[in-house]
VOKE-249556 format. One line per 2 residues: their letters; for each residue x, y, z of C-alpha. Coordinates in nm, 2 decimals, decimal comma. Layout:
BEGIN
a = X:Y:Z; ...
This chain:
BEGIN
xx = 0,40:-3,07:1,84; 0,11:-2,99:1,75
xx = 0,03:-2,88:1,36; -0,12:-2,57:1,44
xx = 0,23:-2,44:1,61; 0,40:-2,61:1,32
xx = 0,30:-2,39:1,04; 0,29:-2,12:1,19
xx = 0,68:-2,16:1,31; 0,69:-2,30:0,92
xx = 0,54:-1,96:0,81; 0,77:-1,76:1,02
xx = 1,07:-1,96:0,95; 0,99:-1,87:0,56
xx = 0,94:-1,46:0,60; 1,24:-1,43:0,85
xx = 1,47:-1,38:0,52; 1,27:-1,12:0,44
xx = 1,23:-0,92:0,73; 1,54:-0,65:0,88
xx = 1,64:-0,52:1,22; 1,66:-0,17:1,20
xx = 1,78:0,07:1,40; 1,82:0,41:1,27
xx = 2,01:0,70:1,47; 1,91:1,09:1,48
xx = 2,28:1,25:1,42; 2,13:1,62:1,59
xx = 2,10:1,48:1,93; 2,18:1,07:1,94
xx = 1,84:0,96:1,94; 1,79:0,59:1,85
xx = 1,51:0,40:1,67; 1,45:0,05:1,65
xx = 1,19:-0,15:1,39; 1,17:-0,39:1,20
xx = 1,19:-0,36:0,77; 1,10:-0,53:0,47
xx = 1,36:-0,63:0,20; 1,19:-0,52:-0,16
xx = 1,52:-0,55:-0,41; 1,88:-0,64:-0,38
xx = 1,99:-0,32:-0,24; 1,65:-0,14:-0,06
xx = 1,42:-0,19:0,26; 1,10:-0,03:0,36
xx = 1,02:0,07:0,66; 0,82:0,27:0,88
xx = 0,90:0,71:0,85; 0,82:0,63:1,27
xx = 1,18:0,49:1,28; 1,40:0,59:0,97
xx = 1,41:0,96:0,93; 1,60:1,21:0,61
xx = 1,96:1,26:0,75; 1,91:0,99:1,02
xx = 2,23:0,70:1,08; 2,09:0,36:0,96
xx = 2,18:0,02:1,04; 1,98:-0,29:0,84
xx = 2,06:-0,60:0,99; 1,94:-0,94:0,85
xx = 1,86:-1,28:0,97; 2,18:-1,45:0,93
xx = 2,37:-1,13:1,12; 2,48:-0,94:0,85
xx = 2,53:-0,60:0,86; 2,48:-0,33:0,64
xx = 2,49:0,07:0,65; 2,23:0,23:0,50
xx = 2,09:0,53:0,38; 1,70:0,72:0,42
xx = 1,67:0,74:0,03; 1,35:0,89:0,04
xx = 1,00:0,96:0,28; 0,63:0,88:0,15
xx = 0,40:1,15:0,38; 0,08:0,97:0,29
xx = 0,15:0,56:0,37; 0,51:0,73:0,59
xx = 0,62:0,46:0,46; 1,07:0,48:0,47
xx = 1,30:0,37:0,16; 1,67:0,28:0,28
xx = 1,89:0,24:0,05; 2,16:-0,04:0,17
xx = 2,53:-0,02:0,09; 2,60:-0,29:-0,06
xx = 2,38:-0,60:-0,20; 2,20:-0,78:0,07
xx = 2,30:-1,14:0,08; 1,93:-1,24:0,08
xx = 1,64:-1,41:-0,10; 1,39:-1,17:-0,26
xx = 1,02:-1,23:-0,06; 0,72:-1,31:-0,30
xx = 0,38:-1,03:-0,26; 0,07:-1,15:-0,23
xx = -0,16:-1,00:-0,54; -0,46:-0,80:-0,42
xx = -0,72:-1,02:-0,57; -0,51:-1,32:-0,30
xx = -0,61:-1,12:-0,02; -0,88:-1,20:0,09
xx = -1,09:-1,19:0,44; -1,08:-1,50:0,65
xx = -0,66:-1,60:0,56; -0,48:-1,69:0,87
xx = -0,18:-1,49:0,85; 0,18:-1,42:1,10
xx = 0,30:-1,05:1,19; 0,68:-1,14:1,15
xx = 0,90:-0,85:1,32; 1,24:-0,78:1,45
xx = 1,25:-0,48:1,63; 1,52:-0,56:1,93
xx = 1,74:-0,76:1,75; 1,56:-1,14:1,75
xx = 1,23:-1,26:1,58; 0,89:-1,24:1,68
xx = 0,54:-1,34:1,52; 0,13:-1,30:1,60
xx = -0,10:-1,42:1,47; -0,48:-1,37:1,34
xx = -0,63:-1,35:0,97; -0,72:-1,07:0,76
xx = -1,02:-0,92:0,89; -1,07:-0,68:0,56
xx = -0,88:-0,61:0,26; -0,81:-0,31:0,01
xx = -0,96:-0,09:0,27; -0,98:0,31:0,21
xx = -0,93:0,48:0,56; -0,91:0,83:0,57
xx = -0,61:0,99:0,73; -0,76:1,34:1,03
xx = -0,66:1,56:0,73; -0,91:1,34:0,51
xx = -0,61:1,23:0,32; -0,78:0,88:0,15
xx = -0,50:0,61:0,20; -0,60:0,32:-0,02
xx = -0,47:-0,06:0,00; -0,45:-0,13:0,33
xx = -0,50:-0,46:0,50; -0,69:-0,46:0,83
xx = -0,61:-0,74:1,07; -0,64:-0,86:1,40
xx = -0,30:-0,98:1,44; -0,12:-0,79:1,70
xx = 0,08:-0,47:1,58; 0,29:-0,35:1,84
xx = 0,69:-0,19:1,86; 0,84:-0,50:1,80
xx = 0,70:-0,59:1,45; 0,62:-0,26:1,31
xx = 0,76:-0,18:0,99; 0,74:-0,59:0,95
xx = 0,57:-0,89:0,69; 0,25:-0,91:0,72
xx = 0,23:-1,34:0,56; 0,01:-1,59:0,46
xx = 0,10:-1,92:0,61; 0,30:-1,98:0,27
xx = 0,54:-1,70:0,36; 0,41:-1,48:0,06
xx = 0,38:-1,11:0,21; 0,05:-0,99:0,19
xx = 0,13:-0,66:0,36; 0,41:-0,41:0,55
xx = 0,24:-0,41:0,95; 0,15:-0,05:0,97
xx = 0,06:0,05:1,32; -0,18:-0,06:1,57
xx = -0,55:0,11:1,49; -0,84:0,04:1,68
xx = -1,02:-0,22:1,94; -0,71:-0,46:1,89
xx = -0,71:-0,43:1,53; -0,39:-0,34:1,36
xx = -0,30:-0,17:1,00; -0,09:-0,34:0,71
xx = -0,01:-0,15:0,40; -0,08:-0,41:0,11
xx = 0,23:-0,55:-0,05; 0,17:-0,44:-0,36
xx = 0,14:-0,09:-0,25; 0,47:-0,12:-0,06
xx = 0,63:-0,21:-0,36; 0,45:0,08:-0,63
xx = 0,59:0,35:-0,39; 0,90:0,18:-0,30
xx = 0,96:0,18:-0,66; 0,88:0,52:-0,76
xx = 1,06:0,70:-0,49; 1,39:0,48:-0,63
xx = 1,33:0,56:-0,97; 1,17:0,94:-0,98
xx = 1,19:1,07:-0,60; 0,87:1,03:-0,54
xx = 0,53:0,84:-0,58; 0,23:0,93:-0,71
xx = -0,10:0,95:-0,51; -0,36:1,10:-0,72
xx = -0,75:1,30:-0,62; -0,99:1,32:-0,89
xx = -1,21:1,60:-0,77; -1,51:1,37:-0,74
xx = -1,68:1,11:-0,52; -1,97:0,87:-0,57
xx = -2,11:0,54:-0,45; -2,08:0,22:-0,65
xx = -2,32:0,11:-0,87; -2,53:-0,24:-0,95
xx = -2,60:-0,27:-1,34; -2,96:-0,50:-1,40
xx = -2,78:-0,80:-1,67; -3,09:-0,68:-1,91
xx = -2,94:-0,31:-1,92; -2,56:-0,42:-1,94
xx = -2,65:-0,70:-2,24; -2,85:-0,40:-2,37
xx = -2,57:-0,16:-2,43; -2,31:-0,44:-2,43
xx = -2,12:-0,27:-2,12; -1,80:-0,40:-2,04
xx = -1,89:-0,45:-1,66; -2,22:-0,51:-1,41
xx = -2,13:-0,26:-1,16; -1,96:0,02:-1,17
xx = -1,88:0,40:-1,01; -2,18:0,63:-0,99
xx = -2,08:0,97:-0,94; -2,23:1,19:-0,74
xx = -2,03:1,48:-0,70; -1,78:1,69:-0,92
xx = -1,55:1,97:-0,76; -1,53:2,27:-1,00
xx = -1,10:2,28:-1,06; -1,06:1,88:-1,01
xx = -0,90:1,65:-1,24; -1,24:1,51:-1,29
xx = -1,42:1,82:-1,40; -1,10:1,88:-1,61
xx = -1,19:1,57:-1,80; -1,58:1,60:-1,82
xx = -1,66:1,43:-1,56; -2,06:1,48:-1,50
xx = -2,27:1,38:-1,21; -2,49:1,13:-1,30
xx = -2,20:0,96:-1,47; -2,12:0,55:-1,43
xx = -1,79:0,50:-1,47; -1,70:0,12:-1,58
xx = -1,33:0,07:-1,63; -1,03:0,30:-1,55
xx = -0,75:0,25:-1,89; -0,91:-0,04:-1,95
xx = -0,96:-0,25:-1,55; -1,34:-0,25:-1,44
xx = -1,33:-0,08:-1,19; -1,63:0,08:-0,84
xx = -1,47:0,27:-0,62; -1,25:0,55:-0,61
xx = -1,00:0,32:-0,45; -1,00:0,12:-0,74
xx = -0,93:0,45:-0,96; -0,71:0,56:-0,78
xx = -0,48:0,23:-0,79; -0,47:0,28:-1,13
xx = -0,37:0,62:-1,19; -0,08:0,57:-0,94
xx = 0,10:0,43:-1,19; 0,14:0,72:-1,36
xx = 0,33:1,03:-1,33; 0,18:1,38:-1,26
xx = 0,12:1,50:-1,60; 0,02:1,19:-1,75
xx = -0,32:1,10:-1,81; -0,55:0,79:-1,80
xx = -0,89:0,73:-1,99; -1,18:0,63:-1,80
xx = -1,49:0,46:-2,00; -1,82:0,61:-1,85
xx = -2,17:0,53:-1,94; -2,37:0,86:-1,99
xx = -2,73:0,85:-2,03; -2,75:0,59:-2,36
xx = -2,36:0,61:-2,48; -2,04:0,53:-2,36
xx = -1,80:0,82:-2,35; -1,41:0,82:-2,29
xx = -1,27:1,05:-2,14; -0,92:1,19:-2,05
xx = -0,82:1,26:-1,67; -0,52:1,44:-1,58
xx = -0,27:1,26:-1,31; -0,27:1,52:-1,06
xx = -0,07:1,53:-0,69; -0,31:1,52:-0,39
xx = -0,27:1,92:-0,39; -0,28:1,90:-0,01
xx = -0,09:1,60:0,08; 0,20:1,79:-0,19
xx = 0,14:2,14:0,00; 0,33:1,96:0,34
x = 0,59:1,79:0,18
């Protein structure tokens, strides 16, 4: 067998234990949905809300054929994820999720699913990583991976993985012109853990927008800036969290909670690790001075209203 085929088959075998078959039955009409899911810990599986809805009767089947009853613990309205809790401990090896900075365009990936009782695989590359895409309602969805590995009904909810078996993300939906979207593994784990611990995940809004700005080295050295780039604020909403924190147009935001940032998506990523009602620290360069602003963590208001 050729080395390329062997590498793909080895990757599929490595990922297989973390990818499960999900069957969801809606009691009201006995309709059945089939799909794939990804194990996140010994009692929880994540799939898409296209497959499992609240009050569905769910069965999870692992690679070794063992069947587990499961309930839908919670749904995430932004990423359309469903977190399932199994009725007993899963007898599987837990997967390894890539860190966001380990996901790079050009990496070869496999999309592995098990929607119909047997495993299937497609191959491609990471076309773009850590992308923000706006839903039709204008909700920003951060932490997405774009890939040309075909996403289809047989692997939606399954794993997008590198050839070494590390999971890049959860295969979400076919998107555009042969490309599909996956939710980064770190985002999947964060959303799942917040739903498990708190009943819902944090999806913060900022109330300001801006563009990445590169700072000339002479300026960075002169003012001892912590980074050579940041987010140049171009608009601040009157009643948003940014306005409450004192963010002003023309501010250059350099870090959030000590982590360098240069996009609004990076700021939201840091804030999403906190709970609503808490605050995070923005380090801002304004004029010729540095300032630290405390911005409150608030859920996207329109998203909350839709839940």
